[in-house]
N, C-alpha and C positions, 0 to 999 in steps of 0.2 A: 435498515442498516445492513451493510455487508452484502448487498445483492451481487457484488462483483467478485467476492472472495474466491468463489469456485474457479473463476477464470485466472486468478493470480497464484494458484498453487505453486507452479514452477518458479515464478518470480520470487515469491516469498521464500521458497526453498533455497534459491540461489543467494538470497540475502541472509539466510541463516535464521529466519524468523519463524518460530513455531507458533502456530495459532492454537489457542485454547479458549475455552469459554471464559476464562478469567481475563485474558488480554485482548480478546477480539475487539472490544470497543476502543481500547487504546490504539490498536493498530489501525482501526477504521479512522479515528480522529487524526492520526499521523498521516495517513494517506491523503485525507482531505487537505491537510495543511501543506503537504508536499506539492500537490497540484493546484493549491490556491482556490479551492471551492468550499463554500459554506458547508459546515457539518450537517449531515443528514440529507444532503441533496445527492442521492445515490446515482441517478442517471447522468447528471452533469459530471460527477466525479469519475464515473466509469469512462465517459467520453474523454475526459482530460487525461486519465491514466492511459488509455489506449493510444492517444496522440503522443504522450510522453514516452511510452515504450517504443513506438516507432522511431521517434526522434533520437532518444538517448536512453536506452534500457539500462546501460551500465550506470549512468548517473542516477537514475531512479533507484536502482538497487543499492547504490552507495548511500543515498539519503535514507533508505529504510534501515540499513545497517547502523547508520549514525543515530537514528531514532531509537534503536533497540540494541545498544552495544553489549548488554549483558547476555544476549542470546547468541552473539557471533563469536 
């Protein structure tokens, strides 16, 4: 789980999402859902996230904000 979180620090910061031990799993599940990859498939998720960030980083950030509105 969360093998790609270290690579997403700046993206999560832009989205206003603070990662903690309590919410890390929920964030991970949300990211899997955003990119449409089965939960716990880390390498496929990271690949899809990278592609999504190249194509439309702002849209990905917007979806993260929508998934965690209490943090933004």
